[in-house]
N, C-alpha and C positions, 0 to 999 in steps of 0.2 A: 646852414653850414649841416645840422644832421643829417637832412635830408640828402645831400649832395656827397656827403662821404659813403652812405649808404648804396646811392648808386654807382658810386666808383666802386666799391665793395662787390655790387653786382654782376657789372662789367666785368670785374678779373674774376670773378667766378664763371661766367662765360666763357670766356678766353682759355680759362684753363679746363673747362668742362672739354669743349669742340678739340681744344691740343691733343688731350689723352682721348679722346673719337677718333682724330686724324691719324695718331701713333697705331692705333688699335687696327684700325683701316687698313694702313701701311703695313704692319706687320703679317695681317691675313695675307695680303699680295706678296709678299716677302717671302712667306712661309707657308704657304698653300701646299697641300700634299701633293704628289703628281698623279695617284689612283683613291681619286674621292671615292669613302667610302664608309657606311657605319658599321662601327666594330664596338659595340660596348659590351665591356665585361666590367660591374661594377661592385662583383662580388670577390673577382678576384684579389681585392687587395685585403679580405680578411682571411687569407690564406695561411695558415702555418709552416711555416717553410725551417729546416735544419739550416743550422749557420755553418757548421761542419761537417762531413762525411755524407755526404749524397742527400738521398731524400729519404733516410728511411728513420722514422723517429720512433726513439726510447723512451724508456721513462724516463731517464736523465739527460736528453739529448738536448743541448742548448738551442733556443727558435729564437726567432724575431721577436718571440710574444714575449717569451723572458728577458730578452735583449733590453726591450722596452720597457716593461715591468722593471730592471735592473737602472735604467736610464731616472725612470720616473725618482728611486729611492737615491740616487746619488743627488738629482737637484734637487730634492727635500732637504740634506745635508745640507747642499753648498747656500741656500737660501736659509734654513733655518741655525744651523751648527754656525760653519764659517762667515755666513756674512752677521749673524750678530754675536761675533765675539769680543767686538770692540766695546757694546754697549754704551755709545755715545748719547751725550745728551743731546747733541743734536743728532739725528740717526741717519746711516745712508741711507740710498733707497733699499738696497736688499734689507736692511734692520728694519725702514719701513713697512715692505710688505709682510715680514715676519710678524712683527708688532699687531698689523691690523689682522693679520689672519689669525693670530694668536686670541683677540679679541671678542671676533669676530663669533669663531668657536665657542668661546668662554660663556660668553653674552647666551648662543643658543642653547647650552647645554642648562645653562642656570634657569634661562626666563622658562624654555619646555618641561626637563624633568624635574626641576627644582635644585634647591643648593644641597640637597644630600646625595645628589649625584654629581657634585664637582668631584669628586676623587673619581671617577672614571674618566674625569675628563682627557687624560694624554692619550687614551684608548680611541679614544673618537675624533681627539686630533689628528692622531696619525691617520684614522679611515678617512678623512677628509680630506689632509693634504694628497696620499697616497691618489686619492681618486679624481682629484683638479688637476693636479702635475701631467698624471696616463691620461687625462682629455686633452689637456693643452699641448702634451707633446706629439698626441695622436692628430693635431691640427695641422704640424710641420708638413710640407709636402715630401712625398716619398719615404713617411714615415710608417710606424703601424699603432694601432690603438688597443692598446689591452682591454680596456672596458668595454669594448665591440662584442668580446668574444662571453657568451655566455657561461663557460665555464669559468673563467675570473671571479663574474659576477656573482655565481653560486655559490663558491666561496667565500665570499667576501660577505653575502647574505645570510650564509648560514654560520658563521661564526658570531655575527650579530645574534642569529635566531638561538643558537644552544648556549650563549654567556647568557643573554638576559632570563630564559628560560632557567638554568640553573640558580642564576641569581634569585631569580622569584623564589624557588623554594628554599634555598637556601636562606633568605632574609624574612621569606614569612611562613617556611612550612605550607601545612594544608590548607593554610591560608591564602595560599597562591590561587587555588582553585576559584575564590570570587569572584577572579577575573572574568571566570566563564556565567556566574550565577547571577542573574538582573534582579536583584531584590526589589526596586523598585517596581516592578512589570508586575501582575497578576500572577498569583500562584499558579492557575491552569496553562499558562502561557510559559513560566520561567523554563521547564524541560526541552521547551522548544527553539526557546531563544539561547539557552546553552549549548545545544548542538547547532545551531548556527554560528555561536561565538568559539565556538571549538575548530569549527570548518576553517573559520576566516582567518583565527590564531595560526594555522599549520598553513595557510594560501601565503601568509605573508612573506615566507622566504623567496615564494616563487615572483609574486610580483616587484617584489622588493629588487630582485636580479634582473627579471626581464625588464623591469622598466628603465635602468640603467644600459644594461646591453642594448634593448632596443633603438633607443634614442639615440645613442651614439651611432649605432649600426646606420641608422636609417636618413642618418645628416651624411654620410660619407658615401653612402651610396647615393644618392641624391646628389653630391656633388661632382662622384665618378660621371652617372648620366651625362650630365652638361658637359663635362672633360670631351664626351666620347662625339657629343653633337659638335663643341668648337673644331678638334679635330678634322671634322667629316665636311665643315659648310666651309672650309676656305676662304672667301672675301668675307662673307657675311658668319664668321667666326666672334665677330665682338657682341653679338646677339647671347649667346650661351655663356660668353667671357662677365658682361654685365651680371646675369642671372648667380655666374660661380661667385662671384664677390658680393651679392646680395645673400645667397645661403651660406657663404662663408662666415661675414660677419654673424649673422642668425647662428652659426654654431658654434663663434666665439661665446657668446652668450650660454647657448643652452650646455657644453660645457661644465660652464659654473652652476648653470641653476640645475644640473642632473648630480652633481657633488654636493650642492645643497640640499638638494630632496632627499638623496639616499643619508645623509645626516643626518639631519631633520626628523626623518622616519626611525632613524637610532635612536635618537634622543624620546622619541614616544614611548620605541618600544621599551626603551632604560624607565621610563615613568610607571610603565603597566607594572614593570617588574619589583619596581620598588612601592609601588602604591594599588598595590592589586584589586583592592575593592570597588563594587561598579555603584 
């Protein structure tokens, strides 16, 4: 009985697969371009444009980047504030998402940075939610991904870097310098290791920002390249369309993972500021 049910399920899956494939091929025939040519400009999607007032960009000019950052903030407010205002015993979908995000980040801060870091949880939660919402909104077709720009990620990483550095000196005074002094190493190696630790410390905001921007930009660029092939191949456009679907699914995963990596590194840096001894 179970084997018969499995065979039926497999048969239905095959029918659905070939039906979708037939629709893709038919759409390729119907909407094939009159003049087939390969024109791929994957980096055009990252161009910052003024929303009003022509092409000139000033210091306070509203752009597509500021628009999508604002939309990320609005989405966070809708989910975290309006979505949880009922405080229902049986939570709604938005309340469930908010509670899961809260618990996930809270546990991360507690496990990585320690219980004394919980007081800084609101800032870390805000950072995580902004990055994850900006990443996911950037996956909407015709949208803009703010986190694909190094200017945005540098500001986020810089805020983390300066905050944890100042906090380290406020909490520990000169003892914060113990972060760079490897007391367990032989005395002859300690000055060399201290120099290496110092350099690696100041490289943190660079790697912290480039990792996020580079991964988001690379994924969007790859999708745009495959989209260009789809527009040029006509009947065989289903091949790059299948590739786009696979890469898009991967990008959904990357959007969350990169927000997670950025946040957990922030927790690690916070732990170093609170407990700097090597």
